[in-house]
N, C-alpha and C positions, 0 to 999 in steps of 0.2 A: 147538922149544926153549922152555923156560920161563925168563922173566926175572924178577928180583926179588931177594929175599934170597939170599945165597950159602950159606945153611945154617950160618952162624957162631953163631947164637943158641944160648945154653945156659941152663938154669934156674939159679936161685940159692937154691933151697930147702935147708933144713937138716933133719937128723934122719932116722931110719929108713934110714941108709946112703946117702941121696941125695947128700950132699956128696962122696961118692967116685965117684958115677956121674953124670957131666955130659956126655952125648954131644951133639955138634953136631946142629942142627936141632930138638932136643927133641921129635922124633917127628912133625913135620909139615913138609911142603914147601909153600911158598906163593909165588905170583908171577903172571905173566901171559904170554900168548902169543897166537897167532892161530889161528882156525879159519875156513877158507874166506876168508882174507885179512882177517878182522875181529877186533878185540881181544876177548879173553876172559880173565877172571881165574879163578884156580883155586887151591884148596888141597887137599892130599892127606895123609891120615894114614899114618904109617909104622909098621906093626904090630910091626916088629922092635925098636922103641925104646919101652920101657915099655908094650908092647902097644897103642901108639897112644893111650894114655890122656892126657887133657888136664890140663895144669898151667898155672901162671901164664904162663910164657914161651911155651908152646904156644898158649895163648889169645891172647896179645898179637899173635902173628904172624897169626892168623886175623883178629883185629880190624883189623889194618893193611890186609890185602888186601881185606877187605870195605869198609872206608872208601874205599880207592882205587877199587874197582869202582863204588861209588855216585857218587863225585866225577867219575869219567871217563865215567860213563853207559855201562857195558858189562856184559854178562852175567857171572854168577858161577856156577862149577861146583865143587861139593865132592865129593871122592872119599873116601867114609867107610869106615874100617876100624879102628875104635878101641874100646877097652874102657870108655869112659865117663870119668868124673872120676878123676883121679889121687888115690887115697885118702890117700897120704902127705902131700899138700899141703892136705888138709882143705878148709875153707870157701873158701880162695883159688881152688881149682879150680872150685867151684860158682859163684863170682862170675864166673869166666871164661866159663862157659856163659851166664850172664845177659847178658854183653856181646854174645855171639853172637846170642842171641834178640832183643835190642833192635835189632841191625843187620839181622837177617832181616826184622823188622817194618818198619823204616824203608825198606828196599829193596823191600818188597812193592808191586807195581804200578808200580815205578820202573825196575827192571832185571829181566830174566829171571833166576830162580834155579833151578838144577837140582842135585839131589842124586843121586849115584850110590852105591849101597850095594855095597861090594866085600868086606864082611865083617860081623861082628856090630856092632850098634849098640844099646846097652842104657841103661836109665835115662833121665835127663834128656837125654842125647845124642840120643835119638830125636825130641825136639821140634824141633830145628833142621830136619831134613829135612821134618817135617810142616808147617813154616812156609814152605817153598819152593814154587815153582810146579809142579815135576815131580819125581817120585821114580822112579828106575830101580833094579831089583833083579835079582840073578842067582840062579837056582835052586840049592839045595844049597850055596850059598856065603854069601849074606847073610841076616841075620836082624835084625828090629827088635822090641823089646818094652820095656815099662817095668819089669816085674819078670821076671827070668829063671826058667827051669824049676825051679831049686832052691828059690827063694822061693815059687813057686806050690805046689810039693809040700809045703813046710813049713807054709804057711798054710792051704791048702785040702785037702791030702791027695791032690791030683790029680797023677798021673805023666804028664809030657809032655816030648817032646824039644824042642830049640830050634827045629827046623824046623817041627814041628807047632804050636808056640806062635806063632812070628813069622817063618816063612819066606816066601820070595817068592810061593809059590803061595797061601798064606793071605792075604797082603796084597793080592794081585792079584785074588782072587776073593771074599773074604769081608769084609774090613775096608775095602777101597778106599783104603788108605794108599799102595799102590804103583800108579803109572800104567802102568808097563811092567815086564814080567818076561822074562828071557832064559835060555837054556841055558848061555851062556858070556859072559865079560867082554868079549871083543873085539866080539861082536855088539852088546852093550849100548853100548859106547863109540862104535861106528860110528853107532848110532841117535841118540846124544847129539849128534854132529856134524850129522846130518841135521836134527834138531829145531832146533838153533841156526841152521841156514840158513833155517828157516821163520819165525824170530822176529826182531823188530827189536832193535837194540842197547839201546834204552830206551823209555820212554813218550812221548818227544818225537819219535820217528821212526816210520816205517812199515817193515814187512818188505820186504826187497829183492825187486824184481821180477825174475823169471828167464824170459826168452822160452822157450816150450815147443815151438814148432813145431806146436801143436794149434790149428787155426783157431777164433777166437771165434765164427764163424758156423756151426760144425759142428752139424748136427742129429742126432738119434738116433731112428730109428723103432723101435728095439728097446725103448725105454722103455715103449711101450704094451703090449708083449708081456710085459715083466718084472712088471708090476703087474696082477694079476687084477681084473676089474671088480667081482666080489663082495667086499664089505668083510670077509667072514668067512674068506676064503682067504688064508693067510699067504704071504709072500715075503721075500727077503733085501734089506733096504734098502741094504746095501752094494753090491749089484749096480747099484742106481740111482745111487748116488754115483759108481761107476766110470764110468758113462756121461756124467756131468755134468762131472767134474773134468778138468783137462788130463791127457791121456795115461793116464787111468784110475788115476792114482797119488794116494793119500792116506795120511796117517798117523793111524791110529785110536788114541785115548787111552782108557785104562781098558777095554780090549777085553773082559776077562773078568769085570768087575764091573758089575752092573746092566745086563745085556745087552739089556734091553728098550728101551734108548735108546742110540744111537750118537753119539759126539762125535768129530770128526776135524778135522785141518788138511789142506787141499789147496790147489791153485792153480786159478784160473780166469783165462784170458788172461794167465798169468804172475804174477798177484797172489795173495798168500796169503789164504785165506778160511777161516773157522771154520764147520763144519757141525754142526748139531744135528738129529737125525732119529729119529723113532720106529721101533722095530724090530718089525714084525708077527710075526716068527718066535718071539718070546719074550713071553709073557703078552699076546699080541695087540697089543703095543705100548703097553699101558696104562702110565700113570705111577704109580709107587709111591715110597716114601720114598727108596730108594737112587738110583733114576733121577732124581728131582728134585734131589737133592744133587749127583749127578754132573754133570748138565747145568748146574746153577746155578754151580758152581765154574768150569766151562769157559767159560760166557758171561761171567762176571766177568773171567776171565783175558784173553779176547779183547778185551773192552771196555777193560781197562787198557792193552793194548799195541796199540791201534788196528787190530785185525784185524776186518774186516767179517764179519757173521754171515748165514748162509743157513740157514733152518729148514725142514726137510721134514716135513710134518705128515700123520700117519695114525694118529690116536689115538682109541680108544673111550671114554676117560675116565680117571679115577683108579681104581686098583685097589681094589675094595671088600673089607672084611674087618675083623674085630675087632682083629686084630694091628696092622693099619695104623693104625686109629683110635687105639688105645691107645699106639702107639709115636710118635704125633705127626705123622700125615700132614698135618694142618692147618698147623702151624707150619713143618714141614720142606718140605712142598710149596710153601708160600708163599715159600721162598727163591728158587725158580726164577722165580716171578712178580716178586719184588722186583728181581732182577738184570736181567731183561728191561726192566722199567719204568725202571730206572736207566741202562740202556746208551745211550750216545750215538754209537756207531759206526754206519755204514750197516747197515741190517737189511732183508733180503728174506725173506718167508715164502712157501712154496708148499704148498697143501693138495692132496695126491695123491688121497686117497679120503675117509675119514670124519674128522670133527673134532667131537667131541661135548662138550657141557657145559663145566665149568670148565677141563678140560684143553685145549679149543680156545682159550680166552682165554689161558691160561698159555703155550701154545706160540707165542709172539710173534704174536698176532693184531693186526689193524690197531688195535683198541681200546687196546692197551697200547703202541703206538708203532712197529709195523713201518712202515718207510718205503714199501715196495711190497709189496702182498699179492696173490699170484697163486693160481690154482686150476686144476686139471685138470677136464675135463668130467665126470669120475667123482666129483667132490667131493660130500660130504654134510655140510653144516655145520648143526648143530641142537643143541638142549638135550640131546636124547638120540635114540637110534635110533627109527625109526617104530614098531616093535613096542611098545617100552616106553611111548612117548608116547601111542599109541592106548589102551593099557591104563589109563593114568592119566586122560586127557582124556575118553574115552568109556566109562568104567567102567560107569556106570548104563545107558547105551544098549546096550552089549554084553550086560549081564546080563538086560535085558528082552527081547532079541530071541529069536524062536523058534529060529533057528539061530545060536547065539552064535559058532560057529567061522567061518561065512560072513560074519556081520556084522563080526566083528573084522577079518578079512582085507580087507573092503571099506573099513573105516575106516582101516586101516593104509595101504592104497593111496592113499586120499584124502589122509591127512596127508602122505605122501611126495610126492604130486603138488603139493600146495599149498605146503608149507614146506621141502621138501628137494630141489627141483629144482636143477640145476647153476648157474642164474643168479639164484637167490633172493638170495644175499648180495651179488652184484655189483650187482643192481638197487638195493640199499640202501647202496651205497658201502662195504661192509665188505670187498669184494674188488675190486681195481683192474681185473683182467682174467681171463677164463677162457681158458686157452691149451691148445693141443695138447701132449701130453706130449713129442713129439719136438722142440718148440721151447724146451724148458725151459732148456737151456744158453745159447743165444744171447740169450734174453730176460733171464735173470738177469744175464748179463755186461753187457748194455746198462744194466740198472738200477744195477748196482754202479759202472759207469763214470760214470753220471750223478750218483751219490752220492759220488764220490771227494772232493769239496770240502765235504761236509757239515760243518756246525759247529753244535753245540748247547750252550747254557750251562745248567747246572743251578742251582737256587736256592742262594744263599750259605748255607753251613752248615759247621760244623766237620767233621762226618761224619754219615752216616745211621745208623740203628739197625736193621739187618736182622733178620729173624726168626731165632731160634736153635733 
């Protein structure tokens, strides 16, 4: 049951026949209820009334429930199915959206905000979901775009359908606007409830602990089999996650966008943990623009809501290419570096295989603040792979050799033995321990339990100025 306004609110606009059409609710239902026994605030557009378009009274109801959510310190869920601003009310409707955006921003990092798209969302209305923490979309039902197909056709001459322009599949795979996409509304709403169970009520609390029945001391010999010794052989990092988390269950976010990195929420010993992991199955797990932005937003969300972070590292570096450089990999890749450096939640990193160059630093290395840094015996942490390093360091020596191929291989082996053996980083204090793969779960849980009371104060400032 939803508590709140009883739907008696009506608009007071004049002109264009509005004075004779004053339905109750004014096209939005707003109030609060409970999910898994915890308070959640919600508002839902009613497409039957003015197409769900927003006017002054409509906006005032949303403002009220948003203010209550912030004051009460409880999550806010919006069910979006509206046609944008109510044209007949002119600039008053636009001002209503401004009030929503301000409240979205004030609530950011204070309470969880979830947007569920159950129909079209056009124009400025699309910016409110973009300001929230999570966006859910339903295929063939929900669309989001700033300018619709008719405007696109008139301005550019391109013919495109609403689904092709801003459907769930587009935003889940290309734009990254949607975090989750589903075949039907019921499945989407079920996962909204599941996500709410993983999140705290606000930034002053922690996510609820749920005993799982999965022993925190459980080891997994299968981990050594899942990850090939050779750094060039791909595998699915999600299989590794399944072995580490409670009961093999986790909720992957942005599954279909920037698939070369996996971000997910799962539990370890009943506590919610955020996971960031390179995916060797896609682009060899290299970081690129989309992967950096995807992981950065996730790390920032976890830090805002007191969710500890576990980073599983198997990264060959940043993806090289003219397109990446010209599209701003420097500033956009720096977003991930910024949020890790700024994060104050407990942080544990585990190097599974390779960790090369700047990507090693960015993936929550000890040098940027990881509280506990672990590595498997198969780890290779270096500026670059042995092949590339030997070609640079010993270029003249290789060129002068009678048998350059044999000399190159000898120097590659030498570089690997001297600078890339499993204990090199541990000997220098950049890795706290080299562990057996099967011990990963219990040792990470022990580290997180030790860090449960971690407290870090950042320098006094109004706010940071992150890379854009």
